[in-house]
N, C-alpha and C positions, 0 to 999 in steps of 0.2 A: 278431321272430318266432323262436320256438324250435321245435325238432322233438324228438320222442321216438323213440329207436331201439328196436329189438326187445328189446334188453337192458335197456330202461328208463332209458337215459342221455339227458340233455338235451343237444342240440347246437344251435348257432346257425350260420346262414350268414354268411360273412365278406363285408363290403361292399367291402373293399380289400385291399391287401397287408399292412397292419399288423394284427398280432394284438392285440386289446384287452387291457388289463391285467386279470388275473383269469381269462384264458382260455388254452387251449393248443390249437394246431392239431392236428387229427386226421391222422395219417400215412396211414391207409387211406382217408380221404375228403377229398381236397384241396378247399379252399374252405369247410370247416366247422371249427368249434372247439367244445371242451367246456369248461365252467366248472371252475375250480379253487377249491374252497370256502375253503381257507385264505387264498388271496389276496383273494377277494371279502370275506371277513369282516374281514381287516386293512384293506381299502379302506374299508369302512363305519366302522370304528373311527377311521381317519384323518379321514374326513369329519366325524365327531362332534367330534373334537379341534378341527378348524378352526371348526366352527359355535359351539363353546363359547368360542372365543378362546384356547384353550390353546396352539395351534400356529399358526404362519404356514403358508402354502402350501409354502414352502421347507423348513421344519422338518418338516412332515407328509410331504413327499416323501422327505426323508432318512430319517425313521423308517420309512416304508413300504418303502423299498429295503432297509434294514438288517433289517427284520422278515421280509420275504418272500424276499429274495435276488434279486429282479427289479427292475431300475432303472426309475424313473419320474421325469420332471422336474417341477419345480414348475408350469411352464406347462401341461404335459399334465394334471396333477392339477386345476389350476384350470379348464381347459376341460371336463374330465370332470364336475366338480361343477356347473359352470354349465349344462351340457347336460342332465345326468340328475338333478340335484338332490341 
C-alpha cells in the first residue's frame, strides 16, 4: 500500500524496524519511507542479471552494493526476489 503526499510524493508505511532496500525513512514522518529511484532501478537490473544467469545472488549483491553504496546481503536479495518476483 502506498500513499501520495500533498507534494505528489509516494510514501509507504513501514511494517517493521528495517528500511527496505530502495527506500529511505522519512524523518518528518516516522513509520513511513519514500522510494529511491536509483536504488530501485539498480535492484531491477540485478534481478535481471540473476534471471539471465549472468550473476549468482552473491555476485549480484556485491554489484548492487558497489553500484548503490548501500549494502545488501546475498540472502536478503534472494528473499526479496523470491517474495516479490
